C-alpha positions as CSV (number, residue, x, y, z in Angstrom):
1,M,-0.4,-14.8,1.5
2,V,3.3,-15.1,1.2
3,L,5.3,-13.4,4.0
4,P,8.1,-12.1,1.7
5,L,5.5,-10.2,-0.4
6,V,4.0,-8.7,2.7
7,L,7.4,-7.7,4.0
8,L,8.3,-6.2,0.6
9,A,5.1,-4.2,0.5
10,V,5.6,-2.9,4.1
11,A,9.2,-2.0,3.4
12,L,8.3,-0.1,0.2
13,C,5.5,1.7,2.1
14,A,7.9,2.6,4.9
15,A,10.4,4.0,2.3
16,L,7.6,6.0,0.6
17,T,6.4,7.3,3.9
18,G,9.9,8.4,4.9
19,W,10.4,10.1,1.5
20,A,7.1,11.9,1.7
21,G,7.8,12.8,5.3
22,W,11.1,14.4,4.2
23,F,9.2,16.4,1.7
24,V,6.8,17.6,4.4
25,A,9.7,18.7,6.6
26,R,11.2,20.6,3.7
27,D,7.8,22.2,2.8
28,R,7.7,20.6,-0.7
29,A,5.0,19.1,-2.8
30,V,4.9,15.5,-4.1
31,I,7.0,14.8,-7.2
32,L,6.3,12.4,-10.0
33,K,9.0,10.0,-8.8
34,Q,7.2,9.5,-5.6
35,L,4.0,8.7,-7.5
36,W,6.0,6.1,-9.4
37,G,7.1,4.7,-6.1
38,G,3.4,4.3,-5.2
39,A,2.9,2.5,-8.5
40,V,5.5,0.0,-7.6
41,I,3.7,-0.7,-4.4
42,E,0.5,-1.1,-6.4
43,G,2.3,-3.7,-8.5
44,V,3.2,-5.6,-5.4
45,I,-0.4,-5.5,-4.2
46,V,-1.6,-6.9,-7.5
47,V,0.9,-9.7,-7.3
48,Q,-0.4,-10.4,-3.7
49,M,-3.9,-10.6,-5.1
50,I,-2.9,-13.1,-7.7
51,V,-1.0,-15.2,-5.2
52,A,-4.0,-15.1,-2.8
53,G,-6.3,-16.1,-5.6
54,V,-4.1,-19.0,-6.5
55,L,-3.7,-20.1,-2.9
56,A,-7.4,-19.9,-2.4
57,A,-8.1,-21.9,-5.5
58,T,-5.7,-24.7,-4.4
59,G,-7.3,-25.0,-1.0
60,S,-5.0,-22.9,1.2
61,S,-7.1,-19.9,2.3
62,A,-7.6,-17.5,5.2
63,S,-10.2,-18.2,7.8
64,D,-12.1,-15.0,6.9
65,T,-11.9,-14.6,3.1
66,V,-14.3,-11.7,2.9
67,K,-12.2,-9.6,5.3
68,L,-9.0,-10.7,3.5
69,W,-10.3,-9.6,0.1
70,G,-11.8,-6.4,1.6
71,Y,-8.4,-5.5,2.9
72,L,-6.7,-6.3,-0.4
73,I,-9.1,-4.2,-2.4
74,T,-8.9,-1.3,0.0
75,A,-5.1,-1.4,-0.1
76,L,-5.3,-1.4,-3.9
77,F,-7.4,1.8,-4.0
78,I,-5.8,3.9,-1.3
79,L,-2.6,4.9,-3.1
80,P,-4.2,5.8,-6.4
81,V,-6.7,8.1,-4.6
82,A,-3.9,9.7,-2.6
83,A,-1.9,10.1,-5.8
84,V,-4.8,11.9,-7.6
85,W,-5.3,14.1,-4.5
86,A,-1.5,14.8,-4.2
87,F,-1.2,15.7,-7.8
88,A,-4.2,18.1,-7.6
89,E,-2.9,19.7,-4.4
90,R,0.4,21.2,-5.2
91,T,1.5,22.3,-1.7
92,R,3.2,20.6,1.2
93,W,-0.1,18.9,2.1
94,S,0.2,16.7,-1.0
95,S,3.3,15.1,0.7
96,V,1.2,14.7,3.9
97,V,-1.5,12.9,2.0
98,L,1.0,10.6,0.3
99,A,2.7,9.8,3.6
100,V,-0.6,9.0,5.4
101,A,-1.7,6.8,2.5
102,A,1.6,4.9,2.4
103,I,1.6,4.3,6.1
104,T,-2.1,3.2,6.0
105,V,-1.2,0.6,3.3
106,A,1.6,-0.6,5.4
107,F,-0.7,-1.2,8.3
108,L,-3.3,-2.9,6.0
109,E,-0.5,-5.2,4.7
110,W,0.4,-6.2,8.2
111,R,-3.2,-6.8,9.0
112,L,-3.5,-9.0,5.9
113,W,-0.8,-11.2,7.3
114,Q,-2.6,-11.5,10.6
115,I,-5.9,-12.4,8.9
116,W,-4.1,-15.0,6.7
117,T,-2.3,-16.7,9.6
118,A,-5.3,-16.6,12.0
């Protein structure tokens, strides 16, 4: 795991959480641009998976690889599920769902760094 990728993912998640939180405060539903923001975060997670795979193949790996890959796969699926839910729910609660999903991915990213450096 590379720290700049983790920090980038956490920063993007924080920005998406704030954006969705602003929509919650204004009683608005999620818009397509926010879902594209989630797609950018997904791209960063895919790059992290590739980097983790390369690092594991070259001998630099986490102490608990099962937990590391479990967190990576979970982080990869949270935002798409939240996006489908938010797109189906066209009320302010769609913004709540997106905000909760983004902050969850941010915490998973931080936990990935802890697992990698343990």
